[in-house]
N, C-alpha and C positions, 0 to 999 in steps of 0.2 A: 768846256763843253762835256767834259767828263761826269761833271757833278750833275747835271740836267739829265745825261742819259742814265745814269745811275737812279736818279728819282723817276723816270718813266719806267726803267726797268724793273724797279721795286713795285711800283703802281700795278703795273702788268701782271708782276707775279703773283701779287696779293689778290688782285681781281680772279685770276687764274684759280687761286686756292680758294677762294669764297666761291666760285662757281662749282668746283668739285665738291664742296662741301654741301652745297645745295642740291646737286644732282644725287648725293649720297643719302641725304635726308630724304629725298623724293623716294628713292629706292628702297630706304628703310620702311617708309609709310607703305608703300605698294606691297611690300613683302609680310606685312603683319598678318599673319593667319588666325582669324577669328575662330576658327574651329580647332585651334590648340587648346591646351590645357589653359587655365586661368592664369597660372605661375608663368607660363611660357609667354602669353601675350604681355602680361605685365613686364617681361623682361624686355620685349621686343619694343613696348611702348617707352619705357625707361631709357632704351639706348636713342630712340628717336627723339625723346625730348632732351637727352644730354646735348645730341649734336645740334638741336634747335637752339640751346643756350648759347652753344659757342658761336652759331652764325648771328645770333642776336648782336653780339658785340662787334660784327663787320659794319659797323654804323657808317663807314665811309663808303660803302658801296650798296647798302639795303637803306633805302628809304620809305619809310612809313607814311607818306602822304597819298591821300586818296582823292581822286578828282571825280 
């Protein structure tokens, strides 16, 4: 039963990590200040895109099916 419990714990941990990354991405997007200098805006966008790329690898928890 220990193996099953470990699998459940790992899945929950991974799901929590995925949720944290998603919240962080939303926060980054909401904090982009379009009144900042173009260089600052580009850096903010690059940060958000890097996190989005990282999240895109979470295929186990994120599904791209639209209904």
